[in-house]
KEKE-3310 file (N, C-alpha, C; in steps of 0.2 Angstrom, whole numbers, plus 5000, padded with zeros to 4 digits):
npx = (4935:4947:4942:4947:4960:4955:4947:4957:4965:4956:4952:4964:4967:4957:4957:4948:4930:4921:4916:4915:4902:4898:4881:4879:4885:4900:4905:4907:4906:4893:4887:4896:4893:4880:4880:4889:4895:4889:4876:4872:4869:4855:4847:4852:4847:4834:4833:4838:4827:4817:4819:4815:4816:4829:4828:4822:4832:4844:4856:4852:4839:4841:4851:4862:4871:4883:4889:4902:4913:4922:4923:4917:4919:4912:4917:4929:4931:4937:4944:4947:4944:4950:4953:4940:4935:4934:4923:4913:4913:4909:4896:4890:4891:4882:4870:4867:4868:4858:4847:4846:4850:4859:4874:4886:4902:4906:4919:4923:4935:4932:4929:4920:4903:4898:4907:4904:4890:4890:4898:4890:4878:4883:4886:4874:4865:4868:4863:4849:4847:4853:4864:4869:4883:4892:4896:4901:4893:4889:4887:4881:4868:4864:4869:4861:4849:4850:4852:4841:4832:4835:4837:4829:4829:4829:4837:4846:4852:4860:4865:4858:4844:4841:4845:4836:4824:4825:4826:4814:4805:4810:4806:4792:4788:4794:4787:4775:4778:4780:4769:4765:4760:4764:4762:4762:4774:4790:4805:4822:4836:4852:4866:4864:4868:4870:4863:4856:4848:4840:4833:4826:4817:4810:4804:4795:4787:4781:4773:4778:4778:4785:4802:4818:4834:4851:4867:4886:4887:4876:4858:4848:4842:4833:4843:4853:4868:4880:4878:4871:4871:4867:4859:4857:4852:4840:4834:4833:4822:4812:4811:4810:4798:4795:4805:4816:4832:4850:4860:4863:4859:4848:4839:4836:4829:4814:4811:4804:4810:4827:4838:4853:4866:4879:4893:4903:4898:4890:4878:4875:4873:4866:4859:4851:4843:4835:4825:4808:4797:4797:4806:4814:4829:4839:4855:4867:4880:4895:4910:4906:4893:4882:4878:4880:4870:4868:4870:4861:4849:4850:4848:4835:4829:4818:4818:4831:4841:4855:4869:4876:4880:4881:4872:4855:4841:4847:4851:4853:4858:4857:4844:4836:4841:4843:4830:4823:4828:4826:4812:4809:4816:4809:4797:4801:4804:4804:4808:4813:4802:4794:4782:4786:4797:4791:4782:4791:4797:4786:4783:4794:4793:4781:4785:4788:4777:4764:4763:4775:4783:4795:4805:4818:4816:4812:4815:4818:4830:4846:4848:4836:4826:4814:4814:4819:4810:4798:4800:4802:4790:4781:4787:4786:4772:4769:4775:4768:4756:4758:4762:4775:4779:4784:4780)
npy = (6022:6014:6008:6003:5998:5989:5980:5975:5968:5958:5951:5946:5938:5928:5923:5928:5928:5917:5900:5882:5872:5856:5849:5836:5824:5814:5801:5787:5771:5769:5782:5788:5780:5784:5798:5799:5789:5772:5777:5790:5789:5787:5799:5806:5798:5801:5814:5815:5809:5818:5834:5844:5839:5842:5853:5847:5838:5844:5858:5868:5876:5884:5892:5906:5913:5925:5936:5943:5953:5961:5974:5986:5989:5993:6010:6009:6006:5998:5985:5972:5954:5947:5956:5961:5950:5951:5959:5952:5941:5947:5951:5939:5935:5944:5940:5928:5931:5941:5936:5923:5916:5905:5909:5911:5917:5922:5926:5932:5930:5939:5950:5955:5957:5945:5935:5935:5932:5919:5912:5913:5907:5894:5890:5891:5879:5875:5884:5893:5906:5921:5934:5948:5958:5973:5976:5985:5999:6002:5989:5980:5981:5975:5962:5958:5958:5948:5937:5936:5933:5921:5912:5901:5905:5917:5932:5946:5962:5969:5982:5990:5987:5984:5996:6004:6000:6002:6016:6020:6015:6024:6037:6035:6036:6048:6057:6056:6063:6076:6079:6077:6071:6057:6056:6069:6076:6084:6077:6075:6066:6063:6057:6045:6031:6013:6011:6024:6023:6012:6017:6028:6021:6013:6023:6028:6017:6017:6028:6041:6055:6066:6066:6071:6067:6069:6070:6070:6079:6086:6089:6075:6075:6073:6075:6083:6093:6087:6074:6057:6041:6023:6017:6029:6037:6030:6033:6047:6048:6043:6051:6068:6076:6089:6094:6101:6110:6111:6112:6104:6114:6121:6110:6107:6118:6122:6108:6094:6083:6077:6065:6058:6049:6050:6061:6068:6083:6088:6094:6109:6121:6132:6127:6118:6127:6132:6123:6116:6121:6112:6102:6086:6077:6064:6060:6051:6048:6040:6040:6052:6063:6070:6082:6088:6083:6094:6105:6104:6105:6118:6125:6124:6111:6098:6084:6073:6060:6048:6038:6034:6028:6036:6046:6051:6041:6031:6024:6008:5994:5982:5981:5976:5965:5953:5949:5949:5939:5928:5928:5925:5913:5905:5902:5897:5906:5911:5923:5940:5951:5967:5968:5961:5969:5981:5977:5974:5987:5993:5985:5988:6002:6001:5997:6007:6015:6027:6035:6036:6042:6054:6068:6063:6049:6039:6027:6009:6003:5995:5984:5981:5968:5964:5966:5957:5946:5953:5959:5947:5940:5949:5949:5935:5934:5943:5936:5925:5930:5936:5926:5920:5911:5895:5886)
npz = (4439:4428:4414:4402:4406:4415:4408:4399:4407:4412:4401:4397:4409:4408:4396:4386:4385:4385:4386:4382:4388:4393:4393:4397:4408:4404:4409:4410:4401:4396:4396:4387:4376:4373:4372:4362:4349:4349:4350:4347:4333:4332:4334:4323:4313:4314:4312:4298:4292:4295:4294:4302:4315:4320:4328:4339:4344:4345:4348:4340:4341:4351:4349:4343:4330:4331:4320:4311:4300:4304:4299:4304:4318:4333:4338:4331:4318:4303:4308:4307:4308:4318:4328:4331:4338:4352:4355:4349:4357:4369:4365:4364:4377:4383:4377:4383:4397:4398:4391:4392:4381:4370:4362:4349:4344:4327:4317:4302:4289:4278:4265:4256:4250:4244:4249:4263:4263:4257:4267:4279:4275:4273:4286:4292:4295:4308:4317:4326:4323:4316:4320:4314:4315:4317:4303:4289:4282:4265:4263:4273:4271:4259:4262:4273:4267:4257:4264:4273:4263:4258:4269:4281:4294:4307:4303:4308:4309:4321:4323:4315:4317:4331:4337:4331:4336:4350:4350:4344:4354:4365:4359:4358:4371:4375:4367:4373:4385:4381:4375:4361:4344:4335:4322:4317:4319:4315:4310:4311:4305:4308:4300:4291:4290:4293:4306:4306:4295:4297:4308:4302:4294:4303:4311:4301:4298:4310:4309:4307:4297:4291:4288:4288:4281:4284:4279:4279:4268:4267:4267:4262:4246:4231:4217:4222:4222:4228:4225:4225:4231:4230:4245:4250:4240:4238:4250:4249:4241:4248:4259:4267:4263:4261:4253:4257:4256:4258:4273:4290:4298:4291:4290:4303:4309:4317:4319:4328:4333:4335:4329:4331:4323:4321:4322:4336:4342:4331:4332:4336:4350:4345:4334:4341:4348:4338:4336:4337:4350:4365:4361:4356:4358:4352:4354:4349:4345:4349:4359:4363:4362:4349:4354:4370:4384:4394:4387:4377:4385:4390:4378:4377:4374:4378:4381:4382:4375:4375:4370:4381:4397:4408:4408:4409:4401:4392:4376:4374:4366:4372:4378:4368:4359:4366:4371:4359:4351:4359:4360:4346:4344:4352:4346:4334:4323:4306:4302:4307:4307:4302:4310:4322:4326:4329:4339:4349:4352:4357:4368:4376:4378:4385:4398:4406:4416:4413:4423:4429:4419:4413:4409:4411:4411:4401:4396:4400:4411:4408:4416:4421:4426:4420:4406:4395:4395:4393:4380:4373:4374:4368:4355:4351:4351:4340:4330:4329:4325:4313:4305:4304:4313:4317:4327)
capx = (4938:4950:4939:4952:4965:4952:4945:4963:4967:4951:4952:4970:4967:4952:4958:4942:4924:4916:4918:4910:4901:4893:4875:4878:4892:4902:4910:4907:4905:4886:4886:4900:4889:4874:4882:4892:4894:4884:4869:4871:4866:4848:4844:4854:4843:4827:4834:4838:4820:4813:4824:4813:4818:4835:4826:4820:4837:4851:4856:4850:4834:4842:4858:4862:4878:4885:4893:4905:4919:4927:4924:4914:4919:4911:4919:4936:4932:4939:4950:4948:4940:4953:4952:4933:4932:4932:4917:4908:4912:4905:4889:4887:4890:4876:4864:4866:4866:4851:4841:4846:4851:4866:4877:4893:4905:4909:4922:4924:4939:4928:4929:4915:4897:4897:4910:4900:4884:4892:4900:4884:4873:4886:4885:4867:4861:4869:4860:4842:4846:4860:4864:4875:4886:4898:4898:4901:4888:4882:4887:4877:4861:4863:4871:4856:4843:4850:4852:4834:4828:4837:4838:4823:4829:4829:4843:4845:4858:4858:4867:4852:4837:4841:4846:4830:4819:4825:4825:4807:4803:4811:4802:4785:4787:4796:4781:4770:4780:4780:4762:4765:4758:4770:4760:4762:4780:4795:4811:4829:4840:4859:4870:4860:4872:4866:4858:4852:4843:4835:4829:4821:4812:4806:4799:4790:4783:4777:4768:4781:4777:4790:4808:4824:4840:4857:4874:4891:4887:4870:4852:4847:4836:4835:4847:4858:4875:4885:4877:4868:4872:4865:4854:4855:4847:4833:4831:4831:4815:4807:4810:4810:4793:4794:4810:4821:4839:4854:4863:4859:4856:4842:4835:4834:4825:4807:4810:4802:4815:4833:4841:4860:4870:4885:4899:4902:4897:4887:4872:4877:4868:4862:4854:4846:4839:4831:4820:4802:4796:4797:4810:4817:4835:4843:4862:4869:4887:4899:4908:4904:4886:4882:4877:4880:4864:4867:4870:4854:4844:4851:4846:4828:4827:4815:4820:4838:4844:4861:4871:4880:4876:4882:4867:4848:4839:4852:4849:4857:4855:4855:4837:4832:4842:4842:4823:4820:4830:4823:4805:4809:4818:4803:4792:4805:4802:4807:4811:4811:4799:4792:4778:4790:4801:4786:4780:4797:4797:4780:4784:4799:4790:4776:4788:4788:4770:4763:4764:4782:4787:4797:4810:4824:4814:4808:4817:4820:4837:4849:4848:4829:4825:4808:4815:4820:4804:4793:4801:4802:4783:4778:4790:4783:4765:4769:4777:4762:4750:4760:4763:4781:4781:4783:4776)
capy = (6016:6014:6002:6001:5994:5983:5976:5971:5963:5953:5947:5942:5933:5923:5922:5929:5928:5912:5893:5877:5867:5850:5848:5829:5821:5808:5798:5780:5769:5770:5789:5789:5777:5788:5805:5799:5783:5771:5779:5796:5788:5787:5806:5807:5795:5804:5821:5813:5808:5824:5839:5849:5836:5845:5857:5843:5834:5847:5865:5873:5880:5889:5895:5911:5915:5932:5936:5950:5953:5966:5980:5992:5987:5999:6016:6008:6005:5992:5983:5965:5949:5945:5962:5961:5945:5952:5962:5947:5937:5951:5951:5932:5935:5947:5936:5923:5934:5945:5933:5915:5913:5903:5912:5909:5922:5919:5931:5929:5933:5940:5957:5956:5954:5938:5930:5935:5929:5912:5909:5913:5902:5888:5888:5892:5873:5874:5889:5895:5913:5925:5941:5951:5963:5977:5975:5992:6001:6000:5981:5977:5981:5969:5956:5956:5957:5942:5931:5936:5930:5914:5907:5900:5907:5924:5936:5952:5966:5973:5989:5993:5986:5984:6003:6007:5998:6006:6023:6021:6015:6031:6042:6035:6039:6056:6061:6057:6068:6083:6080:6077:6065:6054:6057:6076:6079:6084:6073:6076:6061:6065:6051:6039:6024:6007:6013:6029:6021:6008:6021:6031:6016:6011:6028:6029:6012:6019:6033:6048:6057:6071:6065:6074:6064:6073:6067:6075:6083:6090:6086:6071:6078:6071:6080:6088:6094:6083:6068:6052:6034:6017:6017:6036:6039:6028:6037:6054:6048:6041:6056:6075:6077:6096:6095:6106:6109:6114:6107:6102:6120:6122:6104:6107:6123:6120:6101:6092:6078:6076:6059:6058:6043:6054:6063:6072:6091:6089:6098:6115:6124:6137:6123:6115:6132:6134:6118:6118:6121:6105:6097:6080:6075:6058:6061:6044:6047:6037:6041:6059:6064:6076:6088:6086:6085:6100:6111:6104:6108:6125:6128:6123:6105:6095:6077:6071:6053:6047:6031:6034:6026:6041:6051:6048:6039:6028:6020:6003:5988:5976:5981:5973:5959:5946:5947:5948:5932:5924:5927:5922:5906:5901:5900:5895:5910:5911:5929:5945:5956:5973:5968:5959:5974:5986:5974:5975:5994:5995:5982:5992:6008:6000:5995:6013:6017:6034:6039:6037:6045:6060:6070:6059:6042:6037:6020:6005:6002:5989:5979:5979:5961:5963:5968:5952:5942:5957:5959:5940:5938:5953:5947:5929:5935:5946:5931:5920:5934:5938:5920:5918:5906:5888:5883)
capz = (4437:4421:4411:4397:4409:4419:4402:4396:4412:4413:4395:4398:4414:4407:4389:4383:4390:4384:4386:4380:4394:4391:4396:4399:4410:4401:4414:4410:4395:4394:4395:4381:4370:4372:4370:4355:4345:4344:4352:4343:4327:4332:4333:4316:4308:4315:4308:4291:4290:4296:4296:4308:4321:4322:4334:4345:4346:4345:4351:4335:4342:4356:4348:4338:4328:4331:4314:4309:4296:4307:4295:4307:4325:4338:4335:4329:4311:4299:4312:4305:4311:4325:4333:4332:4342:4359:4354:4347:4363:4373:4363:4366:4384:4384:4375:4389:4404:4398:4388:4392:4374:4369:4356:4348:4339:4321:4314:4296:4285:4272:4264:4251:4252:4242:4254:4269:4262:4256:4273:4283:4272:4274:4293:4295:4298:4315:4321:4325:4321:4314:4322:4310:4319:4315:4296:4287:4277:4263:4262:4277:4269:4254:4265:4277:4263:4254:4269:4275:4258:4256:4274:4284:4301:4308:4302:4312:4310:4327:4323:4312:4320:4338:4339:4329:4340:4356:4348:4343:4361:4368:4355:4360:4378:4375:4364:4379:4390:4378:4372:4353:4341:4331:4315:4315:4321:4310:4312:4307:4306:4305:4299:4288:4289:4295:4311:4305:4290:4300:4312:4298:4292:4309:4312:4296:4300:4316:4308:4306:4290:4289:4291:4284:4283:4283:4279:4279:4262:4268:4267:4256:4242:4224:4212:4225:4219:4230:4222:4230:4228:4234:4250:4251:4234:4240:4256:4247:4237:4253:4265:4265:4258:4259:4248:4260:4254:4263:4278:4296:4301:4288:4292:4310:4310:4318:4320:4335:4335:4331:4330:4328:4323:4317:4326:4341:4341:4325:4333:4340:4354:4341:4330:4345:4350:4333:4335:4339:4357:4368:4357:4359:4355:4354:4352:4350:4344:4355:4366:4364:4358:4344:4359:4377:4387:4398:4382:4374:4389:4390:4372:4377:4372:4384:4382:4379:4376:4372:4370:4387:4403:4413:4407:4408:4394:4388:4371:4374:4362:4377:4379:4363:4355:4369:4371:4352:4349:4364:4357:4339:4344:4356:4341:4328:4318:4300:4301:4312:4303:4305:4316:4328:4328:4332:4345:4354:4354:4361:4374:4379:4380:4390:4404:4410:4416:4411:4430:4430:4414:4415:4404:4412:4412:4395:4394:4405:4412:4405:4421:4423:4425:4416:4399:4390:4395:4390:4373:4370:4374:4362:4348:4350:4349:4334:4325:4327:4322:4306:4301:4303:4318:4315:4332)
cpx = (4941:4947:4943:4957:4961:4950:4951:4965:4962:4951:4959:4970:4962:4953:4951:4936:4919:4920:4913:4909:4896:4887:4875:4885:4893:4908:4911:4905:4898:4885:4890:4896:4883:4875:4885:4891:4893:4878:4867:4868:4859:4845:4846:4849:4836:4828:4834:4831:4816:4817:4822:4815:4825:4834:4824:4827:4844:4850:4853:4845:4835:4849:4858:4870:4878:4891:4896:4911:4924:4928:4921:4913:4918:4913:4926:4937:4933:4945:4951:4944:4943:4952:4945:4931:4931:4925:4911:4907:4908:4898:4886:4886:4883:4869:4862:4864:4859:4845:4841:4847:4858:4868:4884:4896:4908:4912:4925:4930:4936:4927:4923:4908:4896:4901:4906:4894:4885:4894:4894:4879:4876:4886:4878:4863:4863:4865:4853:4841:4853:4859:4870:4877:4892:4901:4896:4895:4891:4882:4882:4870:4860:4865:4864:4850:4844:4850:4844:4830:4829:4837:4831:4823:4830:4836:4842:4851:4857:4860:4862:4846:4836:4841:4839:4824:4819:4824:4817:4803:4803:4807:4795:4784:4789:4790:4776:4772:4779:4773:4761:4763:4763:4768:4761:4769:4785:4801:4817:4833:4847:4864:4867:4864:4867:4861:4853:4846:4838:4830:4824:4815:4807:4801:4794:4785:4778:4772:4771:4780:4782:4797:4813:4830:4846:4863:4879:4891:4880:4864:4851:4841:4838:4838:4852:4865:4880:4884:4874:4869:4868:4859:4852:4851:4840:4830:4829:4824:4810:4806:4810:4804:4792:4800:4815:4828:4843:4858:4859:4856:4849:4837:4832:4829:4817:4806:4808:4807:4821:4836:4848:4863:4876:4891:4898:4902:4893:4881:4874:4871:4863:4857:4849:4841:4834:4825:4814:4802:4795:4800:4813:4824:4838:4850:4866:4876:4891:4906:4906:4898:4887:4881:4877:4873:4863:4866:4863:4849:4844:4848:4838:4825:4824:4817:4826:4840:4851:4863:4875:4876:4877:4877:4860:4846:4844:4849:4854:4854:4854:4848:4833:4834:4842:4835:4820:4822:4827:4815:4805:4811:4812:4798:4795:4803:4806:4811:4810:4808:4797:4787:4781:4794:4797:4784:4785:4797:4792:4780:4789:4796:4785:4779:4789:4781:4770:4764:4771:4786:4789:4802:4816:4822:4809:4810:4819:4827:4839:4848:4841:4827:4818:4809:4815:4813:4798:4794:4800:4794:4780:4781:4787:4776:4765:4771:4772:4757:4752:4762:4770:4784:4779:4779:4773)
cpy = (6016:6008:5999:5996:5988:5978:5972:5966:5957:5948:5943:5936:5927:5920:5922:5928:5922:5905:5889:5873:5862:5850:5841:5827:5815:5805:5790:5778:5770:5777:5790:5786:5781:5795:5805:5792:5777:5775:5786:5795:5788:5794:5808:5804:5799:5811:5820:5812:5814:5829:5843:5846:5839:5850:5853:5840:5838:5854:5870:5878:5885:5893:5900:5912:5922:5933:5943:5948:5958:5973:5987:5991:5993:6006:6015:6007:5998:5989:5975:5960:5947:5950:5963:5956:5946:5955:5957:5942:5940:5951:5944:5932:5938:5943:5931:5926:5938:5941:5926:5912:5911:5906:5911:5914:5919:5925:5929:5934:5934:5947:5959:5954:5947:5933:5930:5931:5921:5909:5908:5907:5895:5885:5888:5885:5872:5879:5891:5902:5916:5932:5944:5957:5967:5976:5982:5993:6003:5992:5978:5977:5975:5962:5953:5954:5950:5936:5930:5932:5923:5909:5907:5901:5914:5927:5943:5956:5971:5980:5993:5993:5986:5992:6006:6006:6002:6013:6024:6020:6022:6036:6041:6038:6046:6060:6061:6062:6075:6084:6081:6071:6063:6056:6065:6079:6079:6081:6075:6070:6063:6059:6045:6034:6019:6009:6018:6027:6017:6012:6025:6027:6014:6017:6029:6023:6013:6025:6040:6049:6062:6069:6068:6070:6069:6069:6072:6080:6087:6086:6081:6073:6076:6077:6084:6088:6089:6076:6063:6046:6029:6019:6025:6039:6037:6032:6044:6054:6046:6046:6063:6077:6085:6099:6101:6104:6112:6109:6106:6108:6122:6116:6105:6112:6121:6113:6100:6087:6077:6069:6059:6051:6045:6055:6068:6080:6092:6094:6103:6118:6129:6133:6121:6121:6134:6128:6120:6118:6114:6100:6091:6079:6069:6059:6055:6043:6045:6038:6047:6061:6070:6083:6085:6088:6091:6106:6110:6107:6115:6129:6127:6116:6102:6089:6076:6064:6053:6040:6029:6032:6031:6047:6048:6046:6036:6023:6014:5997:5982:5976:5977:5966:5953:5944:5946:5941:5927:5922:5923:5915:5902:5899:5898:5899:5910:5917:5934:5951:5962:5973:5966:5965:5980:5984:5975:5982:5995:5992:5986:5998:6007:5998:6001:6016:6025:6038:6040:6040:6052:6062:6066:6052:6040:6030:6016:6005:5996:5983:5978:5972:5959:5963:5962:5948:5947:5958:5952:5939:5942:5950:5940:5929:5938:5941:5927:5924:5936:5932:5918:5913:5899:5884:5888)
cpz = (4429:4418:4406:4400:4412:4413:4400:4401:4413:4407:4395:4403:4412:4399:4385:4388:4389:4385:4384:4386:4392:4395:4399:4402:4406:4405:4414:4403:4392:4392:4388:4375:4369:4369:4363:4352:4350:4344:4348:4336:4326:4331:4326:4311:4308:4311:4301:4288:4290:4299:4302:4315:4324:4328:4340:4348:4347:4348:4346:4337:4348:4355:4342:4337:4328:4326:4312:4304:4299:4303:4298:4314:4329:4334:4332:4322:4308:4302:4311:4310:4318:4330:4335:4337:4349:4360:4353:4353:4368:4372:4365:4373:4386:4382:4381:4395:4404:4395:4389:4385:4373:4362:4355:4343:4333:4318:4308:4293:4278:4271:4260:4253:4250:4247:4260:4268:4261:4263:4278:4281:4274:4282:4296:4298:4305:4320:4320:4323:4320:4316:4319:4315:4316:4308:4293:4282:4271:4262:4266:4275:4264:4257:4269:4272:4259:4258:4272:4269:4257:4262:4278:4292:4301:4307:4304:4312:4315:4327:4320:4316:4327:4340:4337:4334:4347:4355:4348:4350:4365:4365:4357:4366:4378:4372:4369:4384:4387:4375:4365:4350:4336:4323:4312:4317:4315:4313:4308:4310:4303:4306:4297:4286:4291:4300:4309:4300:4293:4305:4308:4296:4297:4311:4307:4297:4305:4315:4306:4298:4287:4292:4286:4286:4280:4284:4279:4273:4262:4268:4261:4253:4235:4220:4216:4222:4221:4228:4228:4227:4233:4239:4251:4246:4235:4245:4254:4244:4243:4259:4262:4260:4256:4254:4251:4258:4259:4267:4284:4299:4298:4290:4299:4313:4311:4319:4327:4337:4331:4334:4327:4329:4319:4321:4331:4339:4335:4326:4338:4344:4350:4337:4335:4347:4345:4332:4338:4347:4359:4364:4360:4355:4357:4350:4354:4348:4350:4354:4367:4359:4353:4348:4366:4380:4390:4393:4378:4378:4390:4384:4372:4375:4379:4386:4378:4380:4372:4372:4377:4393:4409:4412:4407:4401:4390:4383:4371:4371:4366:4379:4374:4361:4359:4369:4364:4350:4353:4362:4350:4340:4348:4351:4334:4322:4312:4299:4307:4308:4306:4311:4322:4331:4332:4339:4351:4356:4358:4368:4379:4382:4386:4397:4409:4410:4415:4418:4431:4424:4416:4409:4405:4413:4407:4393:4400:4405:4410:4410:4424:4421:4421:4408:4394:4390:4392:4383:4370:4369:4368:4355:4346:4347:4342:4328:4323:4323:4315:4302:4300:4308:4315:4321:4337)
residu = (MET:ASP:TYR:ASN:ALA:ALA:ALA:LEU:ALA:MET:HIS:GLU:LYS:ASN:ARG:GLY:LYS:LEU:THR:VAL:GLN:SER:LEU:VAL:PRO:VAL:ARG:ASP:ARG:ASP:ALA:LEU:SER:THR:ALA:TYR:THR:PRO:GLY:VAL:ALA:GLU:PRO:CYS:ARG:HIS:ILE:ALA:LYS:ASN:PRO:GLU:ASP:VAL:TYR:LYS:TYR:THR:LEU:LYS:GLY:ARG:THR:VAL:ALA:VAL:VAL:THR:ASN:GLY:THR:ALA:VAL:LEU:GLY:LEU:GLY:ASN:ILE:GLY:PRO:GLU:ALA:GLY:LEU:PRO:VAL:MET:GLU:GLY:LYS:CYS:ALA:LEU:PHE:LYS:GLU:PHE:GLY:GLY:VAL:ASP:ALA:PHE:PRO:ILE:CYS:LEU:ASN:ALA:SER:THR:LYS:GLU:GLU:VAL:VAL:THR:ALA:VAL:LYS:ALA:ILE:ALA:PRO:THR:PHE:GLY:GLY:ILE:ASN:LEU:GLU:ASP:ILE:ARG:SER:PRO:GLU:CYS:PHE:ALA:ILE:GLU:GLU:GLU:LEU:GLU:ARG:ASP:LEU:ASP:ILE:PRO:VAL:PHE:HIS:ASP:ASP:GLN:HIS:GLY:THR:ALA:ILE:ILE:VAL:LEU:ALA:GLY:VAL:LEU:ASN:ALA:LEU:LYS:VAL:VAL:GLY:LYS:ASP:ILE:ARG:SER:ILE:ARG:VAL:VAL:GLN:ASN:GLY:PRO:GLY:ALA:ALA:GLY:THR:ALA:ILE:ILE:ARG:MET:LEU:GLN:THR:ALA:GLY:VAL:GLN:ASP:ILE:ILE:ALA:VAL:ASP:GLU:HIS:GLY:ILE:LEU:VAL:PRO:GLY:ARG:SER:ALA:GLY:LEU:GLU:GLY:HIS:LYS:ALA:ALA:LEU:ALA:GLU:ARG:THR:ASN:PRO:ARG:ARG:VAL:SER:GLY:GLY:LEU:ALA:GLU:ALA:ILE:ARG:GLY:ALA:ASP:LEU:PHE:ILE:GLY:THR:SER:VAL:ALA:GLY:ALA:LEU:THR:PRO:GLU:MET:ALA:ALA:SER:MET:ALA:PRO:ASP:ALA:ILE:VAL:PHE:ALA:MET:ALA:ASN:PRO:ASN:PRO:GLU:ILE:MET:PRO:ASP:ALA:ALA:LYS:ALA:ALA:GLY:VAL:ARG:VAL:VAL:GLY:THR:GLY:ARG:SER:ASP:PHE:PRO:ASN:GLN:VAL:ASN:ASN:VAL:LEU:ALA:PHE:PRO:GLY:ILE:PHE:LYS:GLY:ALA:LEU:SER:VAL:ARG:ALA:ARG:ASP:ILE:ASN:ASP:GLU:MET:LYS:LEU:ALA:ALA:ALA:HIS:ALA:LEU:ALA:ALA:LEU:ILE:PRO:ASP:ALA:GLU:LEU:SER:GLU:GLU:ASN:ILE:LEU:PRO:LYS:ALA:PHE:ASP:PRO:ARG:VAL:ALA:ASP:ALA:VAL:ALA:GLY:ALA:VAL:ALA:LYS:ALA:ALA:ARG:GLU:SER:GLY:VAL:ALA:ARG:VAL)
# end
């Protein structure tokens, strides 16, 4: 099937993928007077007296804003807010279909961090959560940090944390398959942008001690000749405890786990062959991974995951974000914290019983009907236990 042609035809036929549907019929004077004036003034008065009643009388508690400025859309780059709208519509459709969560696309004509933050703060009263999407690095880090600090609703950059949660779930199960302990493995992360940085932090939170990050200039190590700025300088201080220097070939030698969020072909078969026995590779560059699964297997790698649906062990963000927001909204969480993210990863991993684990079965499938509720339940429980739940 030519998905490009099919998608173009479908979008043109429907003029997008979303519509607004009223929950209440307005077909007579009484209905009109209840849905709108004069009756609507009564819930307004209640909310004015008690702002928390906005969750009781409006859509806020079940609605998420999917926000982008179009600066890092899929693999297309900085194509602008209008061109990013089909992706945001699609994300909203997935929220509804997979998690039962209402979501609305917000595409901002905002190129700076300050403009994005100001716009999101201004619209926040309408929504129960903010899903940041396709915002370029490094601005995405500062945007999320400021919004998390200043808003009392969950703010979640899915490109970072959704990917990191699913990677951790896959890693937990892959380590069971190969019989290794997460606290003793050596990890190489290639491409420490938004997703890569979040993956590093998530793995460290889960217990990984030895992670080396590599960008296009080589290994992140303090004082390297290529220089370090911003979040990469911070990563250099928090990673690479053995202070290895050089490039990917030097980093990967003896590694137990490779995680790629970089470019096609970055991991050569020779590099893969130099990894530790029973190695694991998550090659997530799209549409073509850092190494093709057959080449990785031929080089001796035991478990391979990619971002593609035509190979086993797909890392697909739809496994995470619908359930995460469903769980966070259910308890009116103020935040989506590390405890909630870890809980989501463990819930995903647990959906594959140990008896069913194999080299080609470490993650649930995108259409597994158990996923959203399992993640939502774990996230809600972690929110209550960590003190960010309001109900």
